[in-house]
A tleap script that builds the chain and sets N, CA, C and O, in Angstrom:
source leaprc.protein.ff14SB
mol = sequence {
  NMET VAL THR ALA GLU ILE ARG ALA ILE PRO
  CYS ALA GLU LEU GLU GLY ILE GLU SER ASN
  PRO LEU ASN ALA THR THR TYR ILE ALA THR
  ARG LYS GLN PRO ASP LEU ARG PRO TYR HIE
  TRP TYR LYS ASN HIE VAL LEU THR GLY ALA
  ARG GLN ALA LYS LEU PRO VAL GLU TYR ILE
  ALA ALA ILE GLU SER ALA LYS SER ILE ASP
  ASP PRO LYS GLN ASP ARG VAL ALA ARG GLU
  SER GLN ILE TRP MET ALA PRO CARG
}
set mol.1.N position { 6.946 -18.466 7.125 }
set mol.1.CA position { 6.693 -17.050 6.945 }
set mol.1.C position { 7.991 -16.315 6.967 }
set mol.1.O position { 8.874 -16.615 7.771 }
set mol.2.N position { 8.120 -15.332 6.072 }
set mol.2.CA position { 9.314 -14.513 5.973 }
set mol.2.C position { 9.122 -13.237 6.793 }
set mol.2.O position { 8.096 -12.569 6.669 }
set mol.3.N position { 10.080 -12.905 7.609 }
set mol.3.CA position { 9.984 -11.669 8.355 }
set mol.3.C position { 11.087 -10.749 7.868 }
set mol.3.O position { 12.183 -11.192 7.523 }
set mol.4.N position { 10.783 -9.484 7.846 }
set mol.4.CA position { 11.801 -8.507 7.464 }
set mol.4.C position { 12.212 -7.715 8.657 }
set mol.4.O position { 11.392 -7.378 9.511 }
set mol.5.N position { 13.486 -7.415 8.720 }
set mol.5.CA position { 14.028 -6.618 9.801 }
set mol.5.C position { 13.819 -5.158 9.369 }
set mol.5.O position { 14.213 -4.769 8.270 }
set mol.6.N position { 13.205 -4.365 10.232 }
set mol.6.CA position { 12.923 -2.973 9.937 }
set mol.6.C position { 13.442 -2.103 11.050 }
set mol.6.O position { 13.345 -2.466 12.222 }
set mol.7.N position { 13.985 -0.973 10.704 }
set mol.7.CA position { 14.384 -0.025 11.715 }
set mol.7.C position { 13.755 1.323 11.415 }
set mol.7.O position { 13.586 1.683 10.250 }
set mol.8.N position { 13.412 2.064 12.439 }
set mol.8.CA position { 12.791 3.364 12.297 }
set mol.8.C position { 13.841 4.418 12.483 }
set mol.8.O position { 14.698 4.321 13.362 }
set mol.9.N position { 13.766 5.444 11.633 }
set mol.9.CA position { 14.710 6.551 11.699 }
set mol.9.C position { 13.894 7.842 11.902 }
set mol.9.O position { 13.091 8.201 11.041 }
set mol.10.N position { 14.091 8.529 13.014 }
set mol.10.CA position { 13.390 9.801 13.204 }
set mol.10.C position { 13.826 10.791 12.124 }
set mol.10.O position { 15.009 10.903 11.803 }
set mol.11.N position { 12.861 11.493 11.583 }
set mol.11.CA position { 13.166 12.465 10.515 }
set mol.11.C position { 13.044 13.886 11.072 }
set mol.11.O position { 12.660 14.103 12.221 }
set mol.12.N position { 13.377 14.802 10.237 }
set mol.12.CA position { 13.258 16.203 10.603 }
set mol.12.C position { 11.806 16.531 10.858 }
set mol.12.O position { 10.907 15.884 10.320 }
set mol.13.N position { 11.584 17.521 11.667 }
set mol.13.CA position { 10.224 17.983 11.934 }
set mol.13.C position { 9.643 18.596 10.628 }
set mol.13.O position { 10.322 19.346 9.926 }
set mol.14.N position { 8.426 18.271 10.340 }
set mol.14.CA position { 7.763 18.771 9.144 }
set mol.14.C position { 6.707 19.801 9.525 }
set mol.14.O position { 6.197 19.814 10.645 }
set mol.15.N position { 6.395 20.661 8.563 }
set mol.15.CA position { 5.359 21.654 8.812 }
set mol.15.C position { 4.040 21.104 8.296 }
set mol.15.O position { 3.934 20.683 7.144 }
set mol.16.N position { 3.033 21.115 9.166 }
set mol.16.CA position { 1.726 20.617 8.792 }
set mol.16.C position { 0.748 21.725 8.450 }
set mol.16.O position { 1.143 22.855 8.162 }
set mol.17.N position { -0.536 21.386 8.484 }
set mol.17.CA position { -1.587 22.329 8.206 }
set mol.17.C position { -1.549 23.428 9.250 }
set mol.17.O position { -1.357 23.159 10.436 }
set mol.18.N position { -1.730 24.644 8.822 }
set mol.18.CA position { -1.716 25.813 9.710 }
set mol.18.C position { -0.382 25.962 10.410 }
set mol.18.O position { -0.320 26.459 11.535 }
set mol.19.N position { 0.670 25.542 9.763 }
set mol.19.CA position { 2.052 25.662 10.297 }
set mol.19.C position { 2.272 24.949 11.577 }
set mol.19.O position { 3.212 25.283 12.298 }
set mol.20.N position { 1.449 23.966 11.917 }
set mol.20.CA position { 1.673 23.151 13.126 }
set mol.20.C position { 2.726 22.102 12.816 }
set mol.20.O position { 2.620 21.414 11.801 }
set mol.21.N position { 3.731 21.960 13.653 }
set mol.21.CA position { 4.773 20.957 13.381 }
set mol.21.C position { 4.243 19.541 13.513 }
set mol.21.O position { 3.378 19.253 14.340 }
set mol.22.N position { 4.790 18.653 12.666 }
set mol.22.CA position { 4.449 17.242 12.699 }
set mol.22.C position { 5.743 16.468 12.871 }
set mol.22.O position { 6.781 16.838 12.324 }
set mol.23.N position { 5.669 15.396 13.633 }
set mol.23.CA position { 6.793 14.496 13.727 }
set mol.23.C position { 6.591 13.368 12.706 }
set mol.23.O position { 5.479 12.874 12.519 }
set mol.24.N position { 7.685 12.975 12.053 }
set mol.24.CA position { 7.583 11.920 11.049 }
set mol.24.C position { 8.646 10.867 11.305 }
set mol.24.O position { 9.720 11.177 11.822 }
set mol.25.N position { 8.358 9.647 10.952 }
set mol.25.CA position { 9.306 8.571 11.067 }
set mol.25.C position { 9.401 7.882 9.750 }
set mol.25.O position { 8.381 7.648 9.102 }
set mol.26.N position { 10.577 7.551 9.333 }
set mol.26.CA position { 10.827 6.811 8.095 }
set mol.26.C position { 11.244 5.395 8.437 }
set mol.26.O position { 12.112 5.183 9.283 }
set mol.27.N position { 10.631 4.433 7.785 }
set mol.27.CA position { 10.988 3.034 8.020 }
set mol.27.C position { 11.828 2.552 6.841 }
set mol.27.O position { 11.476 2.755 5.679 }
set mol.28.N position { 12.948 1.909 7.171 }
set mol.28.CA position { 13.838 1.448 6.144 }
set mol.28.C position { 14.055 -0.052 6.362 }
set mol.28.O position { 14.461 -0.492 7.438 }
set mol.29.N position { 13.775 -0.813 5.314 }
set mol.29.CA position { 14.031 -2.282 5.422 }
set mol.29.C position { 15.530 -2.502 5.373 }
set mol.29.O position { 16.217 -1.982 4.494 }
set mol.30.N position { 16.030 -3.274 6.318 }
set mol.30.CA position { 17.486 -3.507 6.343 }
set mol.30.C position { 17.861 -4.834 5.778 }
set mol.30.O position { 19.038 -5.068 5.501 }
set mol.31.N position { 16.896 -5.735 5.589 }
set mol.31.CA position { 17.148 -7.041 5.011 }
set mol.31.C position { 16.168 -7.238 3.884 }
set mol.31.O position { 15.134 -7.878 4.070 }
set mol.32.N position { 16.464 -6.710 2.735 }
set mol.32.CA position { 15.525 -6.723 1.606 }
set mol.32.C position { 15.548 -8.083 0.907 }
set mol.32.O position { 16.568 -8.767 0.814 }
set mol.33.N position { 14.344 -8.427 0.418 }
set mol.33.CA position { 14.197 -9.658 -0.348 }
set mol.33.C position { 13.543 -9.287 -1.702 }
set mol.33.O position { 12.376 -8.898 -1.753 }
set mol.34.N position { 14.301 -9.413 -2.759 }
set mol.34.CA position { 13.812 -8.893 -4.063 }
set mol.34.C position { 12.548 -9.588 -4.588 }
set mol.34.O position { 11.868 -9.054 -5.465 }
set mol.35.N position { 12.235 -10.759 -4.063 }
set mol.35.CA position { 11.041 -11.495 -4.561 }
set mol.35.C position { 9.795 -11.110 -3.799 }
set mol.35.O position { 8.711 -11.550 -4.180 }
set mol.36.N position { 9.878 -10.311 -2.739 }
set mol.36.CA position { 8.676 -9.887 -2.000 }
set mol.36.C position { 7.935 -8.830 -2.787 }
set mol.36.O position { 8.546 -7.955 -3.401 }
set mol.37.N position { 6.606 -8.913 -2.769 }
set mol.37.CA position { 5.744 -7.957 -3.478 }
set mol.37.C position { 4.679 -7.455 -2.524 }
set mol.37.O position { 4.229 -8.195 -1.649 }
set mol.38.N position { 4.270 -6.200 -2.686 }
set mol.38.CA position { 3.163 -5.694 -1.859 }
set mol.38.C position { 1.823 -6.258 -2.330 }
set mol.38.O position { 1.701 -6.721 -3.464 }
set mol.39.N position { 0.833 -6.216 -1.461 }
set mol.39.CA position { -0.485 -6.601 -1.869 }
set mol.39.C position { -1.058 -5.475 -2.743 }
set mol.39.O position { -0.634 -4.323 -2.645 }
set mol.40.N position { -2.017 -5.823 -3.589 }
set mol.40.CA position { -2.641 -4.824 -4.475 }
set mol.40.C position { -3.240 -3.668 -3.682 }
set mol.40.O position { -3.093 -2.509 -4.070 }
set mol.41.N position { -3.923 -3.978 -2.557 }
set mol.41.CA position { -4.549 -2.916 -1.768 }
set mol.41.C position { -3.506 -1.961 -1.200 }
set mol.41.O position { -3.750 -0.757 -1.124 }
set mol.42.N position { -2.354 -2.476 -0.803 }
set mol.42.CA position { -1.302 -1.616 -0.271 }
set mol.42.C position { -0.739 -0.705 -1.362 }
set mol.42.O position { -0.510 0.483 -1.135 }
set mol.43.N position { -0.518 -1.277 -2.550 }
set mol.43.CA position { -0.033 -0.505 -3.653 }
set mol.43.C position { -1.025 0.638 -3.966 }
set mol.43.O position { -0.612 1.756 -4.276 }
set mol.44.N position { -2.324 0.343 -3.880 }
set mol.44.CA position { -3.335 1.355 -4.100 }
set mol.44.C position { -3.242 2.456 -3.067 }
set mol.44.O position { -3.392 3.627 -3.415 }
set mol.45.N position { -2.997 2.120 -1.789 }
set mol.45.CA position { -2.814 3.140 -0.764 }
set mol.45.C position { -1.661 4.069 -1.130 }
set mol.45.O position { -1.785 5.291 -1.049 }
set mol.46.N position { -0.548 3.481 -1.528 }
set mol.46.CA position { 0.639 4.275 -1.860 }
set mol.46.C position { 0.368 5.158 -3.078 }
set mol.46.O position { 0.752 6.327 -3.097 }
set mol.47.N position { -0.287 4.604 -4.086 }
set mol.47.CA position { -0.588 5.403 -5.281 }
set mol.47.C position { -1.557 6.533 -4.971 }
set mol.47.O position { -1.394 7.642 -5.480 }
set mol.48.N position { -2.558 6.270 -4.148 }
set mol.48.CA position { -3.535 7.315 -3.796 }
set mol.48.C position { -2.835 8.443 -3.070 }
set mol.48.O position { -3.078 9.615 -3.359 }
set mol.49.N position { -1.968 8.103 -2.129 }
set mol.49.CA position { -1.216 9.107 -1.402 }
set mol.49.C position { -0.286 9.913 -2.294 }
set mol.49.O position { -0.166 11.129 -2.145 }
set mol.50.N position { 0.372 9.225 -3.224 }
set mol.50.CA position { 1.272 9.894 -4.156 }
set mol.50.C position { 0.536 10.891 -5.039 }
set mol.50.O position { 1.022 11.991 -5.302 }
set mol.51.N position { -0.650 10.481 -5.494 }
set mol.51.CA position { -1.454 11.391 -6.333 }
set mol.51.C position { -2.000 12.558 -5.513 }
set mol.51.O position { -2.021 13.689 -5.997 }
set mol.52.N position { -2.437 12.306 -4.293 }
set mol.52.CA position { -2.946 13.390 -3.462 }
set mol.52.C position { -1.840 14.372 -3.121 }
set mol.52.O position { -2.094 15.572 -3.018 }
set mol.53.N position { -0.626 13.891 -2.946 }
set mol.53.CA position { 0.497 14.752 -2.636 }
set mol.53.C position { 1.068 15.422 -3.886 }
set mol.53.O position { 2.014 16.205 -3.810 }
set mol.54.N position { 0.479 15.100 -5.029 }
set mol.54.CA position { 0.931 15.657 -6.311 }
set mol.54.C position { 2.442 15.412 -6.547 }
set mol.54.O position { 3.189 16.302 -6.954 }
set mol.55.N position { 2.843 14.166 -6.271 }
set mol.55.CA position { 4.235 13.795 -6.520 }
set mol.55.C position { 4.475 13.802 -8.023 }
set mol.55.O position { 3.522 13.726 -8.800 }
set mol.56.N position { 5.739 13.892 -8.446 }
set mol.56.CA position { 6.042 13.920 -9.904 }
set mol.56.C position { 5.503 12.713 -10.612 }
set mol.56.O position { 5.478 11.610 -10.067 }
set mol.57.N position { 5.056 12.936 -11.874 }
set mol.57.CA position { 4.455 11.858 -12.670 }
set mol.57.C position { 5.407 10.701 -12.845 }
set mol.57.O position { 4.957 9.557 -12.923 }
set mol.58.N position { 6.704 10.945 -12.909 }
set mol.58.CA position { 7.681 9.857 -13.051 }
set mol.58.C position { 7.689 8.969 -11.807 }
set mol.58.O position { 7.846 7.753 -11.908 }
set mol.59.N position { 7.521 9.576 -10.648 }
set mol.59.CA position { 7.505 8.822 -9.398 }
set mol.59.C position { 6.239 7.972 -9.348 }
set mol.59.O position { 6.284 6.798 -8.981 }
set mol.60.N position { 5.119 8.568 -9.717 }
set mol.60.CA position { 3.841 7.819 -9.737 }
set mol.60.C position { 3.931 6.665 -10.746 }
set mol.60.O position { 3.470 5.557 -10.473 }
set mol.61.N position { 4.515 6.933 -11.888 }
set mol.61.CA position { 4.652 5.878 -12.911 }
set mol.61.C position { 5.525 4.711 -12.390 }
set mol.61.O position { 5.269 3.547 -12.700 }
set mol.62.N position { 6.522 5.038 -11.622 }
set mol.62.CA position { 7.383 3.975 -11.046 }
set mol.62.C position { 6.566 3.119 -10.065 }
set mol.62.O position { 6.707 1.897 -10.043 }
set mol.63.N position { 5.721 3.757 -9.262 }
set mol.63.CA position { 4.885 2.987 -8.328 }
set mol.63.C position { 3.915 2.128 -9.122 }
set mol.63.O position { 3.740 0.951 -8.807 }
set mol.64.N position { 3.274 2.694 -10.154 }
set mol.64.CA position { 2.336 1.979 -10.986 }
set mol.64.C position { 2.983 0.745 -11.607 }
set mol.64.O position { 2.342 -0.297 -11.741 }
set mol.65.N position { 4.230 0.862 -11.979 }
set mol.65.CA position { 4.898 -0.240 -12.673 }
set mol.65.C position { 5.361 -1.360 -11.697 }
set mol.65.O position { 5.729 -2.448 -12.140 }
set mol.66.N position { 5.342 -1.103 -10.451 }
set mol.66.CA position { 5.760 -2.107 -9.453 }
set mol.66.C position { 4.751 -3.277 -9.439 }
set mol.66.O position { 3.539 -3.064 -9.455 }
set mol.67.N position { 5.261 -4.469 -9.410 }
set mol.67.CA position { 4.392 -5.655 -9.366 }
set mol.67.C position { 3.787 -5.796 -7.980 }
set mol.67.O position { 4.445 -5.526 -6.976 }
set mol.68.N position { 2.546 -6.214 -7.932 }
set mol.68.CA position { 1.883 -6.458 -6.653 }
set mol.68.C position { 1.138 -7.789 -6.749 }
set mol.68.O position { 0.966 -8.342 -7.835 }
set mol.69.N position { 0.710 -8.279 -5.621 }
set mol.69.CA position { 0.093 -9.612 -5.555 }
set mol.69.C position { -1.242 -9.573 -4.856 }
set mol.69.O position { -1.559 -8.604 -4.166 }
set mol.70.N position { -2.037 -10.627 -5.030 }
set mol.70.CA position { -3.311 -10.782 -4.299 }
set mol.70.C position { -3.035 -11.049 -2.833 }
set mol.70.O position { -2.078 -11.746 -2.495 }
set mol.71.N position { -3.849 -10.513 -1.981 }
set mol.71.CA position { -3.828 -10.794 -0.545 }
set mol.71.C position { -4.717 -12.006 -0.297 }
set mol.71.O position { -5.895 -11.974 -0.652 }
set mol.72.N position { -4.199 -13.059 0.291 }
set mol.72.CA position { -5.054 -14.204 0.523 }
set mol.72.C position { -6.142 -14.004 1.595 }
set mol.72.O position { -7.081 -14.795 1.681 }
set mol.73.N position { -6.014 -12.969 2.388 }
set mol.73.CA position { -6.999 -12.691 3.453 }
set mol.73.C position { -8.038 -11.698 2.945 }
set mol.73.O position { -7.825 -10.486 2.957 }
set mol.74.N position { -9.188 -12.254 2.490 }
set mol.74.CA position { -10.207 -11.409 1.869 }
set mol.74.C position { -10.845 -10.429 2.861 }
set mol.74.O position { -11.316 -9.370 2.445 }
set mol.75.N position { -10.874 -10.742 4.125 }
set mol.75.CA position { -11.401 -9.776 5.096 }
set mol.75.C position { -10.522 -8.556 5.196 }
set mol.75.O position { -11.024 -7.451 5.399 }
set mol.76.N position { -9.212 -8.729 5.058 }
set mol.76.CA position { -8.293 -7.616 5.081 }
set mol.76.C position { -8.411 -6.785 3.785 }
set mol.76.O position { -8.346 -5.556 3.803 }
set mol.77.N position { -8.582 -7.484 2.697 }
set mol.77.CA position { -8.785 -6.789 1.404 }
set mol.77.C position { -10.031 -5.911 1.472 }
set mol.77.O position { -10.004 -4.753 1.054 }
set mol.78.N position { -11.129 -6.468 2.005 }
set mol.78.CA position { -12.350 -5.689 2.101 }
set mol.78.C position { -12.183 -4.463 3.036 }
set mol.78.O position { -12.634 -3.364 2.716 }
set mol.79.N position { -11.529 -4.677 4.187 }
set mol.79.CA position { -11.319 -3.600 5.160 }
set mol.79.C position { -10.446 -2.498 4.562 }
set mol.79.O position { -10.762 -1.315 4.683 }
set mol.80.N position { -9.365 -2.887 3.927 }
set mol.80.CA position { -8.436 -1.902 3.384 }
set mol.80.C position { -9.060 -1.176 2.167 }
set mol.80.O position { -8.795 0.005 1.944 }
set mol.81.N position { -9.872 -1.879 1.404 }
set mol.81.CA position { -10.518 -1.267 0.250 }
set mol.81.C position { -11.577 -0.244 0.681 }
set mol.81.O position { -11.832 0.711 -0.053 }
set mol.82.N position { -12.185 -0.420 1.830 }
set mol.82.CA position { -13.193 0.502 2.314 }
set mol.82.C position { -12.659 1.851 2.705 }
set mol.82.O position { -13.408 2.826 2.754 }
set mol.83.N position { -11.363 1.925 2.987 }
set mol.83.CA position { -10.771 3.197 3.417 }
set mol.83.C position { -11.017 4.304 2.403 }
set mol.83.O position { -11.282 5.440 2.797 }
set mol.84.N position { -10.940 4.011 1.133 }
set mol.84.CA position { -11.070 5.036 0.110 }
set mol.84.C position { -12.539 5.228 -0.320 }
set mol.84.O position { -12.855 6.151 -1.070 }
set mol.85.N position { -13.422 4.352 0.161 }
set mol.85.CA position { -14.848 4.517 -0.153 }
set mol.85.C position { -15.620 5.241 0.930 }
set mol.85.O position { -16.775 5.620 0.735 }
set mol.86.N position { -14.984 5.431 2.065 }
set mol.86.CA position { -15.678 6.085 3.221 }
set mol.86.C position { -15.881 7.556 2.904 }
set mol.86.O position { -15.015 8.202 2.314 }
set mol.87.N position { -17.073 8.094 3.314 }
set mol.87.CA position { -17.297 9.552 3.117 }
set mol.87.C position { -16.292 10.366 3.900 }
set mol.87.O position { -15.873 9.979 4.991 }
set mol.88.N position { -15.916 11.477 3.346 }
set mol.88.CA position { -14.955 12.380 4.002 }
set mol.88.C position { -15.572 13.687 4.344 }
set mol.88.O position { -14.903 14.559 4.899 }
savepdb mol mol.pdb
quit
């Protein structure tokens, strides 16, 4: 199994709904491996968030063009896929 070294960097305080401050953390991979690919369900999470945030179409196109792979754990695929099907 390949493990990635990750470090968290505290970010500036962000303004949330009704001007309530939010704390945010950015995760940056410090030991990147170019052959690693996200699972399809994770890529879908990122794309959904990018579209909801109305990010620039060029940014969304870059995410769409990223290669992703099947997740061998079908229970995780089912669980993660349900997130966007749940009533809101």
